[in-house]
N, CA, C and O atoms as a MOPAC input file, in Angstrom:
PM7 MOZYME 1SCF
protein

 N      9.27600 1    28.55200 1   -10.61400 1
 C      7.89400 1    28.28900 1   -10.24400 1
 C      8.15300 1    27.11100 1    -9.29000 1
 O      7.40500 1    26.81800 1    -8.35700 1
 N      9.07500 1    26.58400 1    -9.55400 1
 C      9.18700 1    25.32700 1    -8.26900 1
 C     10.59500 1    24.39100 1    -8.11600 1
 O     11.06300 1    23.84600 1    -9.11600 1
 N     11.02800 1    24.29400 1    -7.21200 1
 C     12.36300 1    24.06000 1    -6.91800 1
 C     13.05800 1    22.58700 1    -6.68400 1
 O     12.13700 1    22.06000 1    -6.05900 1
 N     13.73100 1    21.91900 1    -6.74300 1
 C     14.19300 1    20.66700 1    -6.37800 1
 C     15.40900 1    20.26500 1    -6.16500 1
 O     16.22600 1    19.80800 1    -6.96400 1
 N     15.52600 1    20.53900 1    -4.57500 1
 C     17.04600 1    19.97200 1    -3.71100 1
 C     17.40600 1    18.82300 1    -4.33800 1
 O     16.76500 1    17.93400 1    -4.89900 1
 N     19.13800 1    19.11600 1    -4.02700 1
 C     19.86000 1    17.86300 1    -4.63500 1
 C     19.15600 1    16.76400 1    -3.48300 1
 O     18.98000 1    15.70800 1    -4.09100 1
 N     18.74600 1    16.64400 1    -2.22100 1
 C     18.65400 1    15.73100 1    -1.62500 1
 C     17.28200 1    14.83000 1    -2.53600 1
 O     17.40100 1    13.75100 1    -3.11700 1
 N     16.04000 1    15.66800 1    -2.41800 1
 C     14.95500 1    14.89600 1    -3.23000 1
 C     15.35400 1    14.73800 1    -4.44800 1
 O     14.41200 1    14.17600 1    -5.00800 1
 N     16.47700 1    14.95400 1    -5.45300 1
 C     16.10600 1    14.86300 1    -6.68700 1
 C     16.83100 1    13.51600 1    -6.44500 1
 O     16.35400 1    12.51100 1    -6.97200 1
 N     17.98600 1    13.41700 1    -5.66100 1
 C     18.67100 1    11.86400 1    -5.26000 1
 C     17.73000 1    10.77700 1    -5.40100 1
 O     17.38900 1    10.23700 1    -6.45400 1
 N     17.31600 1    10.49400 1    -4.13600 1
 C     15.81100 1    10.31600 1    -3.64900 1
 C     14.97200 1     9.61100 1    -5.11400 1
 O     14.79600 1     8.44700 1    -5.47300 1
 N     14.57400 1    10.98500 1    -5.72500 1
 C     13.71900 1    10.52800 1    -6.66600 1
 C     13.96000 1     9.89600 1    -7.20400 1
 O     13.33400 1     8.85500 1    -7.00600 1
 N     15.14100 1     9.83000 1    -8.48400 1
 C     16.09900 1     9.85700 1    -8.89400 1
 C     16.28600 1     7.29300 1    -8.78200 1
 O     16.33900 1     6.36600 1    -9.59000 1
 N     16.29700 1     7.46300 1    -7.35500 1
 C     16.36000 1     5.88000 1    -7.21000 1
 C     15.03000 1     5.56100 1    -7.10800 1
 O     14.75500 1     4.42300 1    -7.49000 1
 N     14.25900 1     6.13700 1    -6.76200 1
 C     12.75400 1     5.83900 1    -6.83200 1
 C     12.27900 1     5.07700 1    -8.20800 1
 O     11.79600 1     3.94400 1    -8.21100 1
 N     12.49700 1     5.89400 1    -9.39500 1
 C     12.46900 1     6.16000 1   -10.70500 1
 C     12.99300 1     4.90800 1   -11.55500 1
 O     12.53700 1     4.20600 1   -12.45800 1
 N     14.05400 1     4.97300 1   -10.89200 1
 C     15.01100 1     3.87600 1   -11.30100 1
 C     14.39000 1     2.66300 1   -11.39800 1
 O     14.43700 1     1.86400 1   -12.33400 1
 N     13.71500 1     2.57300 1   -10.20100 1
 C     13.01200 1     1.28800 1    -9.84500 1
 C     11.49000 1     1.16800 1   -10.08300 1
 O     10.76300 1     0.25600 1    -9.68700 1
 N     11.18500 1     2.11900 1   -10.71300 1
 C      9.84300 1     2.27400 1   -11.75300 1
 C      9.58300 1     2.96700 1   -13.00400 1
 O      8.83800 1     3.87600 1   -13.37200 1
 N     10.72300 1     1.99400 1   -13.67900 1
 C     10.55100 1     2.44600 1   -14.83800 1
 C      9.57400 1     3.19600 1   -15.55900 1
 O      9.82700 1     4.25300 1   -16.13500 1
 N      8.00500 1     2.42300 1   -15.51000 1
 C      7.06100 1     3.29900 1   -15.83200 1
 C      6.67000 1     4.63500 1   -15.68000 1
 O      5.76400 1     5.28500 1   -16.20200 1
 N      7.72200 1     4.97300 1   -14.68300 1
 C      6.71900 1     6.31800 1   -14.44300 1
 C      8.39900 1     7.44400 1   -15.01900 1
 O      9.53200 1     7.17900 1   -15.42100 1
 N      7.63100 1     8.64900 1   -14.73200 1
 C      8.63000 1     9.06500 1   -15.73600 1
 C      8.99400 1    10.40700 1   -14.31000 1
 O      9.89600 1    11.21900 1   -14.51500 1
 N      8.47900 1    10.43900 1   -13.45400 1
 C      8.88100 1    11.40500 1   -12.29100 1
 C      8.15000 1    11.33100 1   -10.89900 1
 O      7.56000 1    10.35800 1   -10.42900 1
 N      8.33700 1    12.70100 1   -10.29300 1
 C      7.25800 1    12.56200 1    -9.12000 1
 C      6.05100 1    13.32100 1    -9.12500 1
 O      6.20000 1    14.38400 1    -8.52300 1
 N      4.61800 1    13.10900 1    -9.71000 1
 C      3.60300 1    13.90500 1    -9.48100 1
 C      3.23200 1    14.47400 1    -8.26300 1
 O      2.88500 1    13.60800 1    -7.46000 1
 N      3.15400 1    16.13900 1    -7.62900 1
 C      2.94900 1    16.38500 1    -6.91100 1
 C      1.15900 1    17.12400 1    -7.50000 1
 O      0.91800 1    17.62000 1    -8.60000 1
 N      0.15800 1    16.93800 1    -6.28700 1
 C     -1.33500 1    17.67200 1    -6.72700 1
 C     -1.19800 1    17.77000 1    -4.95700 1
 O     -0.74400 1    17.05600 1    -4.06300 1
 N     -1.79800 1    18.93900 1    -5.05300 1
 C     -2.65500 1    19.71500 1    -4.31500 1
 C     -3.71200 1    19.50700 1    -3.95300 1
 O     -4.49000 1    20.28600 1    -4.50500 1
 N     -4.46900 1    18.46300 1    -2.90900 1
 C     -6.03500 1    18.32900 1    -3.08300 1
 C     -6.71200 1    18.69500 1    -1.96500 1
 O     -6.07900 1    19.02700 1    -0.96300 1
 N     -8.05500 1    18.68800 1    -1.97700 1
 C     -8.55800 1    19.36600 1    -0.80100 1
 C     -8.53700 1    18.63900 1     0.12600 1
 O     -8.76200 1    17.49900 1    -0.28100 1
 N     -8.33700 1    18.67100 1     1.52700 1
 C     -8.38200 1    17.40500 1     2.32200 1
 C     -7.41300 1    18.33900 1     3.84100 1
 O     -7.02100 1    19.49900 1     3.97000 1
 N     -7.36000 1    17.26500 1     4.62900 1
 C     -7.15900 1    17.57800 1     6.32000 1
 C     -7.29500 1    18.50700 1     7.04700 1
 O     -8.20900 1    19.25700 1     6.70300 1
 N     -6.71600 1    18.81300 1     8.00800 1
 C     -7.31500 1    19.39300 1     8.99400 1
 C     -7.20800 1    20.96100 1     8.52800 1
 O     -8.09000 1    21.63600 1     9.05900 1
 N     -6.56300 1    21.51000 1     7.88500 1
 C     -6.30900 1    22.26400 1     7.61600 1
 C     -6.86700 1    23.30700 1     6.24400 1
 O     -6.86800 1    24.50100 1     5.94200 1
 N     -7.34800 1    21.89900 1     5.64300 1
 C     -8.08700 1    22.80400 1     4.16300 1
 C     -7.52700 1    22.09900 1     2.48700 1
 O     -8.23200 1    21.85800 1     1.50800 1
 N     -5.89400 1    21.89700 1     2.67300 1
 C     -5.54600 1    21.60700 1     1.70200 1
 C     -4.46800 1    20.75100 1     2.14300 1
 O     -3.86400 1    21.08200 1     3.16400 1
 N     -4.00500 1    19.28400 1     1.28400 1
 C     -2.81400 1    18.57900 1     1.47600 1
 C     -1.86300 1    18.56300 1     0.41400 1
 O     -1.96800 1    19.38900 1    -0.49300 1
 N     -0.94500 1    17.71900 1     0.42200 1
 C     -0.38100 1    17.26500 1    -0.87100 1
 C     -0.51200 1    16.36500 1    -1.32300 1
 O     -0.80600 1    15.77000 1    -0.28700 1
 N     -0.58500 1    15.31600 1    -2.36100 1
 C     -0.46400 1    14.65100 1    -2.87300 1
 C      1.01300 1    13.36200 1    -3.86300 1
 O      0.92700 1    13.23500 1    -5.08400 1
 N      1.56000 1    13.00400 1    -3.48200 1
 C      2.93200 1    12.59200 1    -3.95000 1
 C      2.97700 1    11.16200 1    -4.04800 1
 O      3.08800 1    10.35700 1    -3.12400 1
 N      2.81400 1    10.80500 1    -6.04200 1
 C      3.21400 1     9.73200 1    -6.36000 1
 C      3.74200 1     9.25900 1    -7.66800 1
 O      3.31200 1     9.69000 1    -8.73700 1
 N      4.66500 1     8.38000 1    -7.56800 1
 C      5.29800 1     8.48500 1    -8.91700 1
 C      4.02600 1     8.37600 1   -10.14400 1
 O      2.94800 1     7.83200 1    -9.90700 1
 N      4.43500 1     9.09500 1   -11.67900 1
 C      3.70800 1     8.85600 1   -12.34000 1
 C      4.20000 1     9.63500 1   -13.15700 1
 O      5.28200 1    10.16900 1   -12.91800 1
 N      3.29500 1     9.94600 1   -14.66700 1
 C      3.45600 1    10.57300 1   -15.67700 1
 C      2.70200 1    12.10700 1   -15.93200 1
 O      1.76900 1    12.56000 1   -15.26900 1
 N      3.11700 1    12.49700 1   -16.62800 1
 C      2.65500 1    14.05500 1   -17.22600 1
 C      1.27000 1    13.26500 1   -17.74000 1
 O      1.14800 1    12.06200 1   -17.97100 1
 N      0.29600 1    14.29400 1   -17.84100 1
 C     -1.01800 1    14.41100 1   -18.33200 1
 C     -1.11100 1    16.27900 1   -19.03800 1
 O     -0.56000 1    17.35800 1   -18.82400 1
 N     -2.25700 1    15.66500 1   -20.01600 1
 C     -2.74400 1    17.20300 1   -20.86800 1
 C     -2.22100 1    18.39300 1   -19.70600 1
 O     -2.67500 1    18.30600 1   -18.56600 1
 N     -1.64900 1    19.04700 1   -19.90800 1
 C     -2.06200 1    20.53900 1   -19.06700 1
 C     -1.00700 1    20.38400 1   -17.82700 1
 O     -0.75700 1    21.19400 1   -16.93500 1
 N     -0.58300 1    19.35500 1   -18.01100 1
 C      0.40000 1    19.35800 1   -16.69600 1
 C      1.53000 1    20.44000 1   -17.04000 1
 O      1.47300 1    20.88600 1   -18.18600 1
 N      2.58400 1    20.94300 1   -16.18300 1
 C      3.55700 1    21.42100 1   -16.03100 1
 C      4.98300 1    20.46400 1   -15.56600 1
 O      5.14200 1    19.91200 1   -14.47700 1
 N      5.65600 1    20.46300 1   -16.39200 1
 C      7.19600 1    19.16600 1   -15.93900 1
 C      8.29300 1    20.20400 1   -15.50000 1
 O      8.97000 1    20.85900 1   -16.29300 1
 N      8.37700 1    20.26400 1   -14.12500 1
 C     10.25900 1    20.79000 1   -13.96900 1
 C     10.85400 1    19.56300 1   -14.26200 1
 O     10.20000 1    18.52100 1   -14.29200 1
 N     12.34100 1    19.63400 1   -14.53400 1
 C     13.36200 1    19.07100 1   -14.52800 1
 C     14.20800 1    19.75500 1   -13.96700 1
 O     14.42400 1    20.92200 1   -14.29400 1
 N     14.95600 1    19.02100 1   -12.84000 1
 C     16.05700 1    19.82900 1   -12.18800 1
 C     16.52100 1    18.27500 1   -11.42700 1
 O     15.84000 1    17.52500 1   -10.72700 1
 N     17.83600 1    18.16700 1   -11.84500 1
 C     18.76100 1    17.92000 1   -11.31400 1
 C     18.63900 1    16.38700 1   -11.74400 1
 O     18.58900 1    15.52700 1   -10.86500 1
 N     18.58200 1    15.98800 1   -13.32100 1
 C     17.85200 1    15.04200 1   -13.95000 1
 C     16.75900 1    13.69900 1   -13.75500 1
 O     16.54500 1    12.53700 1   -14.10000 1
 N     16.24600 1    14.86700 1   -12.89800 1
 C     14.20500 1    14.20200 1   -12.44600 1
 C     13.57400 1    15.00100 1   -12.93600 1
 O     14.06600 1    16.02500 1   -13.41200 1
 N     12.47700 1    14.76400 1   -12.94000 1
 C     10.94500 1    15.73400 1   -13.32000 1
 C      9.77800 1    15.53100 1   -12.16800 1
 O      9.35600 1    14.50700 1   -11.63100 1
 N      9.46500 1    16.78200 1   -12.02600 1
 C      8.83500 1    16.75100 1   -10.81300 1
 C      7.45600 1    17.53600 1   -11.85200 1
 O      7.36500 1    18.56900 1   -12.51600 1
 N      6.53400 1    16.37200 1   -11.52300 1
 C      5.05900 1    16.73900 1   -12.76100 1
 C      4.09000 1    17.21000 1   -12.02100 1
 O      3.65900 1    16.38100 1   -11.22100 1
 N      3.40400 1    18.61800 1   -11.98300 1
 C      2.46300 1    19.72800 1   -11.28900 1
 C      1.32300 1    19.68700 1   -12.19400 1
 O      1.55800 1    20.24300 1   -13.26700 1
 N      0.21100 1    19.21600 1   -12.08000 1
 C     -1.42200 1    19.31300 1   -12.17000 1
 C     -1.95000 1    20.87900 1   -12.75100 1
 O     -1.84500 1    21.54300 1   -11.72000 1
 N     -2.24800 1    21.43800 1   -13.38300 1
 C     -2.62100 1    22.97700 1   -13.55400 1
 C     -3.59100 1    23.04700 1   -12.62700 1
 O     -3.36000 1    24.18700 1   -12.22600 1
 N     -4.36800 1    22.73400 1   -12.08300 1
 C     -4.72400 1    23.65000 1   -11.22900 1
 C     -4.26800 1    23.60600 1    -9.61200 1
 O     -4.76700 1    24.17800 1    -8.64400 1
 N     -3.22800 1    22.78400 1    -9.70100 1
 C     -2.09000 1    22.86000 1    -8.17000 1
 C     -0.63800 1    23.96100 1    -8.74200 1
 O      0.36700 1    24.22200 1    -8.08100 1
 N     -0.86600 1    24.28500 1    -9.70300 1
 C      0.25500 1    25.32000 1   -10.14400 1
 C      0.45300 1    26.69600 1    -9.10600 1
 O      1.46800 1    27.05900 1    -8.51200 1
 N     -1.09400 1    27.38300 1    -9.13400 1
 C     -0.80700 1    28.54500 1    -8.30900 1
 C     -0.58200 1    28.17400 1    -6.81200 1
 O      0.21000 1    28.89300 1    -6.20300 1
 N     -1.22400 1    27.05800 1    -6.08000 1
 C     -0.31700 1    26.72800 1    -5.07700 1
 C      0.95600 1    26.55200 1    -4.75300 1
 O      1.34300 1    26.47700 1    -3.58700 1
 N      1.62500 1    26.48000 1    -5.66500 1
 C      2.83300 1    25.69300 1    -5.83500 1
 C      4.12400 1    26.82700 1    -6.51100 1
 O      5.26000 1    26.59800 1    -6.92700 1
 N      3.57100 1    27.70500 1    -6.42100 1
 C      4.73300 1    29.04700 1    -7.28300 1
 C      5.63600 1    29.00200 1    -6.22800 1
 O      5.27800 1    28.85200 1    -5.06000 1
 N      6.91000 1    29.13800 1    -6.62300 1
 C      8.29100 1    29.52500 1    -5.49800 1
 C      8.25800 1    28.11900 1    -4.33800 1
 O      9.07200 1    28.19700 1    -3.41700 1
 N      7.47400 1    27.04800 1    -4.37300 1
 C      7.51000 1    26.09300 1    -2.96200 1
 C      9.16500 1    25.61600 1    -3.50500 1
 O      9.89600 1    26.05400 1    -4.39300 1
 N      9.29900 1    24.62500 1    -2.59700 1
 C     10.82200 1    23.73300 1    -2.96900 1
 C     10.77600 1    22.51600 1    -2.35900 1
 O     10.85300 1    22.33900 1    -1.14400 1
 N     10.62500 1    21.50200 1    -3.36300 1
 C     10.54400 1    20.21700 1    -2.84500 1
 C     11.90000 1    19.42900 1    -2.46200 1
 O     12.64000 1    19.05500 1    -3.37200 1
 N     12.25000 1    19.16000 1    -1.00500 1
 C     13.53600 1    18.57600 1    -0.26000 1
 C     13.19100 1    16.98100 1     0.22300 1
 O     12.11800 1    16.58100 1    -0.22800 1
 N     13.70400 1    16.30800 1     0.80900 1
 C     13.97100 1    14.95000 1     1.11700 1
 C     14.78100 1    14.90600 1     2.08800 1
 O     15.97100 1    15.14300 1     1.87800 1
 N     14.28200 1    14.56700 1     3.47400 1
 C     14.86300 1    14.59100 1     4.67900 1
 C     14.69400 1    13.77700 1     5.41600 1
 O     13.62200 1    13.35000 1     5.84500 1
 N     16.03100 1    13.37000 1     5.72100 1
 C     16.13100 1    11.67600 1     6.58700 1
 C     16.40000 1    12.03900 1     8.09700 1
 O     16.97100 1    13.05000 1     8.50600 1
 N     15.99800 1    11.25200 1     8.66600 1
 C     16.63000 1    11.42400 1    10.45500 1
 C     15.85500 1    10.58200 1    11.36200 1
 O     14.99300 1     9.77100 1    11.02200 1
 N     16.15300 1    10.78800 1    12.27600 1
 C     15.82700 1     9.82600 1    13.58900 1
 C     14.11700 1     9.27900 1    13.51900 1
 O     13.54200 1     8.21100 1    13.72800 1
 N     13.79100 1    10.37700 1    13.19000 1
 C     12.19700 1    10.35800 1    13.54000 1
 C     11.32300 1    10.14100 1    12.37300 1
 O     10.10000 1    10.24500 1    12.47000 1
 N     12.23900 1     9.68300 1    10.68900 1
 C     11.88200 1     9.48700 1    10.03900 1
 C     12.26400 1     9.92100 1     8.86200 1
 O     13.12700 1    10.79700 1     8.90600 1
 N     11.64600 1     9.36200 1     7.08600 1
 C     12.24500 1    10.04300 1     6.29700 1
 C     11.25100 1    10.11900 1     5.79100 1
 O     10.26400 1     9.47700 1     6.14900 1
 N     11.29400 1    11.23500 1     4.46900 1
 C     10.20400 1    11.30900 1     3.37800 1
 C     10.29400 1    12.67300 1     2.86700 1
 O     10.81500 1    13.59100 1     3.50100 1
 N      9.70300 1    12.79900 1     1.54600 1
 C      9.74000 1    14.45000 1     0.63800 1
 C      8.79700 1    15.35600 1     2.05300 1
 O      7.94300 1    15.10500 1     2.90400 1
 N      9.43900 1    16.23000 1     1.68800 1
 C      8.87100 1    17.48400 1     2.30400 1
 C      8.94600 1    18.71200 1     1.21000 1
 O      9.88000 1    19.03000 1     0.47400 1
 N      7.48700 1    19.36000 1     1.37600 1
 C      7.34300 1    20.90700 1     0.65600 1
 C      7.24100 1    21.75600 1     1.72700 1
 O      6.68900 1    21.69000 1     2.82500 1
 N      8.30000 1    23.05600 1     0.80000 1
 C      8.40900 1    23.90500 1     1.53400 1
 C      7.82600 1    25.41000 1     0.88200 1
 O      8.65900 1    26.09300 1     0.28600 1
 N      6.42800 1    25.92300 1     0.98700 1
 C      5.63300 1    26.10400 1     0.44500 1
 C      5.49300 1    27.33600 1     1.13000 1
 O      5.24600 1    27.31000 1     2.33500 1
 N      5.63100 1    28.54600 1     0.45300 1
 C      5.67100 1    30.31300 1     0.84600 1
 C      4.08700 1    30.22700 1     0.63600 1
 O      3.49900 1    30.45300 1     1.69400 1
 N      3.33100 1    29.99000 1    -0.32400 1
 C      2.00400 1    30.06500 1    -0.35400 1
 C      1.39400 1    29.62000 1     0.83500 1
 O      0.56700 1    30.43000 1     1.25300 1
 N      1.52600 1    28.57100 1     1.54300 1
 C      1.23300 1    28.26200 1     2.70900 1
 C      1.03000 1    29.00500 1     3.87800 1
 O      1.97900 1    29.04900 1     4.66100 1
 N     -0.35400 1    29.80400 1     4.26600 1
 C     -0.49200 1    30.61500 1     5.41300 1
 C     -0.40600 1    29.97100 1     6.42200 1
 O     -0.39100 1    30.74200 1     7.38100 1
 N     -0.30100 1    28.32400 1     6.90000 1
 C     -0.90800 1    27.99200 1     8.14100 1
 C     -0.79000 1    26.81600 1     7.22600 1
 O     -0.70400 1    26.62200 1     6.01400 1
 N     -0.83100 1    25.92900 1     8.61700 1
 C     -0.45500 1    24.42400 1     8.43700 1
 C     -1.27700 1    23.92500 1     9.89300 1
 O     -1.67700 1    24.69300 1    10.76900 1
 N     -1.39600 1    22.53600 1     9.88500 1
 C     -2.47400 1    21.95200 1    11.01900 1
 C     -1.01800 1    21.64800 1    11.91800 1
 O      0.06400 1    21.77300 1    11.34400 1
 N     -1.07600 1    21.31400 1    13.10900 1
 C     -0.09000 1    20.54500 1    13.80100 1
 C      0.72300 1    19.40000 1    13.46600 1
 O      1.86500 1    19.23300 1    13.89400 1
 N      0.11800 1    18.62500 1    12.70200 1
 C      1.63300 1    17.23300 1    12.34200 1
 C      1.69400 1    18.00600 1    11.13000 1
 O      2.27700 1    17.16600 1    10.44300 1
 N      1.48900 1    19.17900 1    10.20400 1
 C      2.11900 1    19.24700 1     8.96500 1
 C      2.07700 1    18.74900 1     8.28400 1
 O      3.14800 1    18.76100 1     7.67900 1
 N      0.93300 1    17.79200 1     7.59300 1
 C      0.50800 1    17.31000 1     7.12000 1
 C     -0.54900 1    17.85900 1     5.78600 1
 O     -0.54400 1    17.23900 1     4.72300 1
 N     -1.53800 1    19.22600 1     6.01700 1
 C     -2.13700 1    19.36400 1     5.34000 1
 C     -1.87800 1    21.58700 1     5.68900 1
 O     -1.35300 1    22.03100 1     6.71000 1
 N     -2.33200 1    22.32600 1     4.72000 1
 C     -2.32500 1    23.47600 1     4.98600 1
 C     -3.33400 1    24.53000 1     4.52200 1
 O     -4.32100 1    24.27400 1     3.83200 1
 N     -2.94500 1    25.88400 1     5.02200 1
 C     -3.37500 1    26.69400 1     4.62300 1
 C     -3.35700 1    27.93100 1     3.52400 1
 O     -2.60300 1    28.85900 1     3.82000 1
 N     -4.16700 1    28.06100 1     2.18100 1
 C     -3.53400 1    28.69700 1     1.37700 1
 C     -3.91400 1    30.21200 1     1.69700 1
 O     -3.42000 1    31.12500 1     1.03600 1

């Protein structure tokens, strides 16, 4: 359904260790951005109907309405001179805006 790179899992593990009330990374697709959809990422817990993906000892929690948009996607974590953060590589995105923060499905 969704894959998590070792880099993303390592960073997520550090974040969850610092926030023991959270079970993992909650990933939700929401309307917005200049292309129509954007990702919302936050530490959180599973709710009824959520899909939980476990990989490399961490959990990514996806709400049921976001599942079709994230099938086959990859959660990665990149760190570079320009910044760092989680990156969603999504084969379902048919386009994105110039800043890369939103996508078209």
